[in-house]
N, C-alpha and C positions, 0 to 999 in steps of 0.2 A: 809821623808813624814810625820810626824808628826806636822813639820814645818807649813809645806802646808796647813794642814787641820785646824790648829789653825789660821792661819791667813787667811783664807777660813771665817770662824765663825768669827772672828773681823769685817773681810769688811760688811757681813749681818749685822751684828748690827749694823756699822754706816750709813747704807742701811738704815735700817727701821725706825734708829731712829731718822732720818733726820738731823744727825749730818751732814752739808753739806755748803761749800760756793756758791753763789747764780753764782758767778762768774764762779768758778771753776768745779762746780757738775752741766751737766745736767742731771735730770732723765728722762728724754726721751730717752738716751741712756744704760738706765741700763736693762738689760736682764736676769733673775736672770736663764733663759732655756735653757741659751749659753753653748755649751758645750768647755769651756776652757782646754787646754791641762795640764797635771798634772808635768809641769817643772818648777822649781825654776830658775827665770830668772829676779828676781827682779826691780822694778820702783817704783819711788819716785812720786806719785800723786802731785799735784798741791794742794791738800787740805793736804799734810803733813803726807799721810798714806803710808807706804811702801806695793805694790803687787807683788804676786807672779810671774805675768808675766804682758805683756801688755793688754793682749785678761780681767784679770780678772779687769785690773785698766777701762779698757771701760765700759765691758757688766757688772762688780759687784759692782765696784765704780763708773759709770759712769762721771769720771774724762774727761775733757776734754784736758789737756795736762801733759807729765810727762819726770822725765827724768833718766835716766840709773843709776840702782844702789839704795839701800837701801835708805832712809829716813835716817838726821842727828838724830841721838838720843837727841839732845838736842839742843835747841835755841842759837843763836851768841852769845856768852859772849860779854859784852862791853866794851872794852878792853885802852878806854881810861881813866883810870884810874890808870897804869900800865908801869912800865919804864924798857924798855929794855936796856938801857946805850945809851951812846953818840955816838956808832961806825956808822959808812955808811952803813954799810952790810945790802941788800936789802932784808928784811923779807918776804915780801908778802902783798897779800892783807887782812884787814880784816875789824871788824866790831867799826869803830870809830866814834864816836859823832853822831851814828843815821844813821852810811850810810858807804858805803864800801869805802877804802881810804889807798894807799901804806902805809907803814911802816918802817921805818930804826931801825936798834938797833946792840947788841952785840950777841945778840943769843936769841933763844927761850925760855930758862929756866931760871926761878927769884924761889931762892930757890931751894926749890926742887920740884916745879912743870912744868908740861915739857904745855907751851902753841903752839905748833909747829900744833896741829890739827887746831887752829883757825885761821889759814891761809891759803892763797889760792895762786894761782900763776896768776889768773888773775882777772880784775873785773867782770867778767862773771859770773865765778865760783862763788865767793863772792857773787853776788846779786842773784843767781839763788839759793843759799843756804839761805841767811839772808833774804831774800824778799824784797829786797832794789831797784827795776829799775828805772833807772834815767827817767824821763818825761823832759827835759830843753832841749831847742833848742841846747847850746851850753855844750859840754862837755868836762870836763878839762882830762879827760885820750885820749880823740884822739890828743890833743895838745901837750900832754907829749910825746906820740909815736912821733908825728912831730917832736920831736928832732934829731929823726933817721932817718929821712925820706926826701929824694933828692925827690922833685915833680919836673917832666919835667917841661920848660918854655915855653909848647903848649901854645894857645890862644883859650881857648873853652869854651866862657862866660857861668858859671851857678850863681843861685840864690839859695843864704843860708837861710834858716830858717830863720836868724836874719832880712833879707831883705838886706844886704850885697852882691854884687858880687863879684866873685871871679873868677880867668882868668880861672880856671881849677877844675875839680872833685875833683882831689887830693890837692890841694891846700884847697880846701876850708874843706873838710875832717880834716883833718890833721893840717894844720895851722889858719884854723878859728874855728876849732874846730866841727864844725857844723853837726850834725844828719842828717838832709835829704837836699836837695836842688832841684832844678827844672833845667832841663836843657838849660836853655834859660836866655836873660836879665830878669833882676825882671821886666821891666817893661811889660812882655807881661801875666804875669801874671799864667805861667801855673802851672801843678802837680806838689807836690813835690814828689820825688821819694827816694828808699831804695838806698845808694850807693852800689854798685859792691861790697866794700871790706867786706860790713857788713855779717859775719856769724852767723847763728844760732844755730849751732852746727852739730854731725854727726850723728842722729837719722833719721829714716825713717816715723815720726811719720808727717802724712800731715796740713801744718798750713792753705793752703789756696792757693788764689791768692793775687798777690803782684805788685806793680807797680815801675819795676826797670829802670834802666836808657836804658834798650833795650825795654821796653812794660812791658805789664803785661806778668807772668810767674807763674805758680805752684810751692810753693816752698814747703821743708819738714826741718824739724829740731825738736831739742828737747824743744824750747818753744820760743816763740816772742821777746823776749830779746834778743840780740845782742850781739857780745864779750864787744863791747863798755859799756855794761849794761842800754840802752836805750830800751823801751818799745817800739817796733815797732805796736802792738797790730791795730791800726786804720788805719793802711798801708795796711790792711791785708782781703780780698772779699772773699764772699762766690762763685764767680762765674766769670770767666770770661770777661762776659759782665758788671758785677759791677762794676768792675774793672776798665773794661775801660771809666765807666761811672763815676767813682765813685768823682772825683772832680766837676766835674759838675755833678749833680743829679739831677739837672731840666732841663738839654739838653734832647732833642728826637731824638733819636738814628736813628730813621726812619723818612725821612723827604720824605712825598708822592709830595712836590713840587717841588722838583728838577729830579723825576722819566722822565725821558724821554724815549722812547722804540725807540726814530726816530734816536736815537745818534747811528752811526756806531763805535763801538770801535774795536781796531784794536785787529787781533786773535794771541795777543801774551799772552805768560803767564808770567807775573810778579807779582805772586802771592800777596795780600793786605790780613789783618784779617779785618775783619767788626766789629765794636761796636758790631752788632745782633751774634757776635759766627760763621758767617760766612764767609769761604772764596773764594774772588773771583779772577778770573784770573789775573784782573789789577785794578787801579783805577777808571778806566774809565767804565768797569762794574759796580764795586761798586756805582759810585755815581749816574750815570745816571738809571742801570739797578734794583740797589738794592736801592736806596733814601740812602744810609747812607751817616749820616754824619761824621764820625770821622773812620778813620781805622788806623792799624798799618802795616811797612814792614812786608812781608812775612805770610804765611797760619798758619791758626789759629794754635794751638796743640793739641785742644780738640774740642767739640761740631761737630756741620755742618762742612764739609771742599770738596774741591774737590779732589776725586782722579783718579790718569789717567785712562780714559775708553781707553787701547793701542787696545780694539779688539773691542770695540762698537760707530759706527762714525752716528754723528746727523748731518740731514743737513736739510734747513738751520737752520741756529740758528742764531741771531731773527729769528722767523717766526710770518706767522701772525694765517692762519687758520688750515693747516698741518705741520707733517715734515714727514722728512723717517729717520727710525733706521734701519743702516744694521751690520749684525749681522758677525764678522770673527772668531770666533768661537765657540766651543759648549758647553763651561763649564757654559754659563749660565740658568740658571731655570726660571726668570723672572725677569720685572723691572716693577715701581712702581714712578710714580708722585706725587709727593707730592707738597704742597703747603707752604708756609712759616709759615703756624699756625698750623703744621702738618699734613693737613687731607690728607690723600688721594684719590690724583681722579681719577687716572685710576691706573689699574695692568693690564699688557701687559704679558701673558705667551709666551713660548719660541718659539712655533710653529706659533707668530705674529712677531716674532721681527725683522723678515725682511721684515718689511712691510709700507705703508702707518699711519702715526697715526694723526686721525681726533681730532684737538682740537679748533674748531669753535665755541663752548659752552663754552670756558672757558675764563676767567675775563684776561684780557690783565694785564701783571705783572711778573713776576719771578719765575719761579717753579723749583726743585729739580730733577733730575731726578736719580733715585737710580737702580743698576743693581745688583743682587743675585746669588752668585751659590750656591752648595750645605752645603759651611759653614756660609753663612750669607752674608752681603752687601763685592760687589766686588767694587763696583765702587761708587762714587757722581760728579754729573754733574748740573751747573746751565743752566739751557734754560728759553730764554726769548721769552714770546708773545705780538708780538706790541698792 
């Protein structure tokens, strides 16, 4: 336990003295009143400081990222001046001429010195330790790995970050060595995505929303550097909406000019996730009732979405001046009608759930009907007033 208190004192000293990296340490995260557990499960902060656990790293150190285990006791040693022999045995990845590179030789020992602690099993591990994430579009490590990979001959054109078209994503990643690509020909100028093969490590630290081949998803990992050594920080966003608009920041998500409440959309559930983070029953509703300019196939994984109201019927929908709520269960406590700004338009108690709702004073547009039970939100539906 003495080790724990000594480390905590060192952490507080670093915080109070302001020794921190502008990109690595976020002072707004620091909360010295946080009650972190007294356990030794060390993590290495991006500022090179070892913390007792991830709680202390966040609240006492304010670090924005960390890796499991203690930080290395010393910085990486430059290995370019050492001769490990003329053998072809692969020793691992090491710090060579200012970068992480593979090195072969006859063994790790030169004279009486064992240099094995300076070698790593992957470029990712080396770059995490030595602090040299790659930022170039073409990655030589990927091309080296490509000699061992037999990509399928399927024809699904992608456009690499180098502006070259490849027959499929596998060929782009392994044969072209590109660290990102778009899922379409280059002429379409679509968003670059993180390749599906990229691994950010087996840590539970939330990294943020990232644009992947299948759309925007929340990712966790040990850092923003993939196993290829590339730093994907610029591919991450704080929210799903920002991620979906990230490639076209000047594009408006909601375009009121395309809203047409007179369109009779089919009563089918084929959900899409709008760029505003709302799940719509289908693309017709997303475009004509919501006015969204971009959506992805499938329900949103977070934010406001529609959930099944198996025991609550709303008819008609869309409606004009009123609609009927029909309750088939006694589990509901109340229902709230909310507009898209989050303002509560009306609260309907359980005693009024089998009644007609007067909406004559509501402006035309789309609303969210949220039903509640004693545990909280039970379901969410999109309703539309013409």
